[in-house]
C-alpha positions in Angstrom: -6.4 83.8 -90.5 -9.3 83.9 -92.9 -7.4 85.2 -95.9 -4.8 82.4 -95.5 -7.6 79.8 -95.5 -9.0 81.3 -98.7 -5.5 81.0 -100.3 -5.3 77.4 -99.2 -8.8 76.7 -100.5 -8.0 78.2 -103.9 -5.0 75.9 -104.2 -7.2 72.8 -103.5 -10.0 74.1 -105.7 -7.5 74.6 -108.6 -6.9 70.8 -108.7 -10.6 70.1 -108.4 -11.2 72.5 -111.3 -9.0 70.6 -113.7 -10.9 67.4 -112.9 -14.3 68.9 -112.8 -13.9 70.6 -116.2 -13.2 67.3 -117.9 -16.0 65.6 -116.0 -18.4 68.3 -117.0 -17.3 68.3 -120.6 -18.1 64.6 -121.0 -21.4 65.1 -119.3 -22.4 68.0 -121.6 -21.9 65.9 -124.7 -22.9 62.4 -123.7 -25.2 63.3 -120.8 -23.8 60.7 -118.3 -21.4 60.8 -115.4 -18.1 59.3 -116.3 -17.0 57.7 -113.0 -13.9 56.3 -114.7 -12.6 59.9 -115.1 -10.8 59.8 -111.8 -8.9 56.7 -112.7 -7.7 58.4 -115.9 -6.3 61.1 -113.5 -4.7 58.3 -111.4 -3.0 56.9 -114.5 -1.9 60.3 -115.6 -0.3 60.8 -112.2 1.6 57.5 -112.6 2.8 58.5 -116.1 4.2 61.8 -114.8 5.8 60.1 -111.8 7.6 57.4 -113.8 8.6 59.9 -116.5 10.4 61.9 -113.8 11.8 58.9 -111.8 12.7 56.4 -114.5 13.1 58.4 -117.7 14.6 61.4 -116.0 12.8 63.8 -118.3 12.4 67.5 -117.5 9.3 68.5 -115.5 7.5 70.2 -118.4 8.0 67.2 -120.6 6.7 64.9 -117.8 3.6 67.1 -117.7 3.2 66.8 -121.5 3.6 63.0 -121.4 1.0 62.7 -118.6 -1.5 64.8 -120.6 -0.9 62.8 -123.8 -0.9 59.5 -122.1 -4.1 60.2 -120.1 -5.8 61.6 -123.2 -5.1 58.5 -125.1 -6.3 56.3 -122.3 -9.5 58.3 -122.1 -10.1 57.9 -125.9 -9.5 54.1 -125.6 -12.0 54.0 -122.7 -14.6 55.8 -124.8 -14.1 53.5 -127.7 -14.3 50.3 -125.7 -16.7 51.1 -122.9 -19.1 53.8 -124.2 -19.2 53.9 -128.0 -20.8 50.5 -128.4 -23.5 51.5 -126.0 -24.0 54.9 -127.7 -24.3 53.2 -131.1 -27.0 50.9 -129.8 -28.7 53.8 -128.0 -28.5 52.0 -124.7 -30.2 53.5 -121.6 -28.0 55.9 -119.6 -28.0 53.4 -116.7 -25.8 51.1 -118.9 -23.3 53.9 -119.4 -23.1 54.3 -115.6 -22.6 50.6 -115.0 -19.9 50.5 -117.7 -18.1 53.5 -116.2 -18.1 51.9 -112.8 -16.9 48.6 -114.2 -14.1 50.4 -116.1 -13.1 52.2 -112.9 -12.8 49.0 -110.9 -10.8 47.4 -113.7 -8.3 50.2 -114.0 -7.8 50.3 -110.2 -7.2 46.6 -109.9 -5.0 46.5 -113.1 -2.9 49.2 -111.5 -2.6 47.3 -108.2 -1.6 44.1 -110.0 0.9 45.7 -112.4 2.4 48.6 -110.5 1.6 47.7 -106.9 -0.5 49.2 -104.1 2.3 51.3 -102.5 2.1 55.0 -102.1 4.6 56.9 -104.2 5.9 60.4 -103.6 6.9 62.8 -106.4 10.4 64.3 -106.1 10.7 67.9 -104.9 10.6 69.8 -108.2 10.2 73.2 -106.5 11.7 74.7 -103.3 9.7 73.8 -100.2 10.1 77.3 -98.7 6.9 79.3 -99.3 6.5 82.9 -100.4 5.7 85.3 -97.6 3.3 88.2 -98.5 2.7 90.1 -95.3 1.1 87.6 -93.0 0.2 85.2 -95.9 2.2 82.1 -96.7 1.9 80.9 -100.3 3.6 77.7 -101.2 5.6 77.6 -104.4 3.9 74.4 -105.5 0.5 75.9 -104.8 1.4 78.9 -106.9 2.5 76.6 -109.8 -0.7 74.6 -109.5 -2.8 77.8 -109.7 -0.9 79.2 -112.7 -1.0 75.9 -114.5 -4.8 75.5 -113.8 -5.5 79.0 -115.1 -3.5 78.4 -118.3 -5.2 75.1 -119.0 -8.7 76.4 -118.3 -8.1 79.5 -120.5 -6.9 77.3 -123.4 -9.8 74.9 -122.9 -12.3 77.7 -122.8 -10.8 79.3 -125.9 -11.0 75.9 -127.7 -14.6 75.2 -126.8 -16.0 78.7 -127.2 -13.9 80.3 -129.9 -13.0 77.7 -132.5 -14.8 75.7 -135.1 -14.1 72.5 -133.2 -15.6 74.1 -130.1 -18.7 75.1 -132.0 -19.1 71.5 -133.2 -18.7 70.3 -129.6 -21.3 72.8 -128.4 -23.7 71.7 -131.2 -23.2 68.1 -130.2 -23.8 69.0 -126.5 -27.0 70.8 -127.5 -28.4 67.9 -129.6 -26.2 65.1 -130.8 -28.7 63.8 -133.3 -29.4 67.1 -135.0 -25.7 67.9 -135.0 -25.0 64.7 -136.9 -27.6 65.7 -139.5 -25.7 68.9 -140.0 -22.6 67.0 -141.0 -20.9 66.8 -137.6 -19.3 63.3 -136.9 -20.6 62.2 -133.4 -17.8 59.6 -133.1 -15.1 62.2 -133.8 -16.7 64.7 -131.3 -16.9 62.0 -128.6 -13.3 61.1 -129.2 -12.1 64.7 -129.1 -14.1 65.4 -125.9 -12.6 62.4 -124.1 -9.1 63.5 -125.3 -9.6 66.9 -123.9 -11.1 65.5 -120.6 -8.3 63.0 -120.3 -5.5 65.6 -121.0 -6.9 67.9 -118.3 -7.2 64.9 -115.9 -3.5 64.0 -116.7 -2.2 67.4 -115.7 -4.5 67.4 -112.7 -3.2 64.0 -111.6 0.4 65.2 -111.8 -0.3 68.3 -109.7 -2.4 66.4 -107.2 0.4 63.8 -106.9 3.0 66.5 -106.4 0.9 68.1 -103.6 0.0 64.8 -101.9 1.0 61.3 -103.1 0.2 58.8 -105.9 -1.8 55.6 -105.2 -4.2 53.4 -107.1 -7.3 54.6 -105.2 -6.7 58.3 -105.9 -9.4 58.0 -108.6 -12.0 58.5 -105.8 -11.2 62.1 -106.2 -13.8 61.9 -109.0 -16.4 62.2 -106.3 -15.1 65.6 -105.4 -15.1 66.5 -109.1 -18.7 65.3 -109.3 -19.7 67.5 -106.3 -17.9 70.5 -107.9 -19.6 69.9 -111.2 -23.1 69.6 -109.6 -22.5 72.7 -107.5 -21.5 74.7 -110.5 -24.0 73.1 -112.9 -23.4 69.9 -114.8 -22.5 70.5 -118.4 -21.3 74.1 -117.8 -17.5 74.5 -118.0 -17.5 77.9 -116.2 -19.8 76.4 -113.6 -17.4 73.5 -113.0 -14.6 76.0 -112.3 -16.7 78.1 -110.0 -18.0 75.0 -108.2 -14.5 73.6 -107.8 -13.2 76.8 -106.1 -16.3 77.0 -103.9 -15.8 73.4 -102.9 -12.1 73.9 -102.2 -12.7 76.9 -100.0 -15.6 75.3 -98.2 -13.5 72.2 -97.3 -10.6 74.3 -96.1 -12.8 76.4 -93.8 -14.5 73.3 -92.5 -11.1 71.6 -91.8 -9.6 74.8 -90.2 -12.4 76.0 -88.0 -14.4 72.8 -87.2 -12.5 69.6 -87.9 -10.8 67.9 -90.8 -13.0 64.9 -90.2 -16.0 67.0 -91.3 -14.6 68.4 -94.5 -16.4 65.8 -96.7 -19.6 66.2 -94.7 -19.6 69.9 -95.6 -18.9 69.1 -99.2 -21.9 66.9 -99.5 -24.0 69.3 -97.4 -23.1 72.1 -99.8 -24.1 69.9 -102.8 -27.4 69.1 -101.2 -28.2 72.7 -100.4 -27.4 73.7 -104.0 -29.5 70.9 -105.5 -32.5 71.8 -103.3 -32.2 75.6 -103.9 -31.1 75.5 -107.5 -31.3 72.1 -109.2 -29.4 73.2 -112.2 -26.5 74.4 -110.1 -25.0 77.9 -109.9 -24.4 78.3 -113.6 -26.2 75.4 -115.2 -29.4 75.1 -117.2 -32.3 72.8 -116.7 -32.6 69.8 -118.9 -35.6 71.2 -120.7 -33.5 74.1 -121.9 -30.6 71.9 -123.0 -32.7 69.4 -125.0 
């Protein structure tokens, strides 16, 4: 049933959206792809898991702890791996290398300290889905969608409707000019990584609840990258649209062709978008952004 596959795709796209928004937010300000973002998501998922299993905290508090913990980790990464390069005005290639190095370090550090085993979240919500006519909507899927909408609305309000958000937009447009206008670039970069890390933290918990938690789940960053490219790198609304388009595309590919081809269709979609519209569905070309 086509409508059922759309519902399933929206559920997957909601998780992608949480990751892609943080990914796109960092790109909009610092103009590079933060490939360590997925590993922040992975650590957020572990924080939420151990908060529930070891500390026995309520689920909302576990979500909050994952967001705060992932946000702090993201800020530390920015300060250690990226800020020295930014202060030296290093080429963007160096940022990419540093991001990949940080990603490898976090994965291996997690394997050494926590272990490589897959871990499953406890059943927080009833497994029995809602039935709406012929549609079957999982309770967890509904929670994921609601949580995603709330987080995205709050993030959109913060970025587009507050003084802090205006400063972020100014830095995204031109960091050097923004600094001349009294905006602290270090503070903006720290804040952007905090917001990106927090969104990755809640995304990690929701992804871990839907599937499992493991040290390599950071590879999900690739899907976030595809979603951000499809929607338009640097555009928050574009990242959301691209995430849902990607989720629905993958679901249809898995349902009507083969699950082995879902990634193939993801990258094919990205290629088509890049060729037809290099800036993405809602992005702007680099000349307009500079």
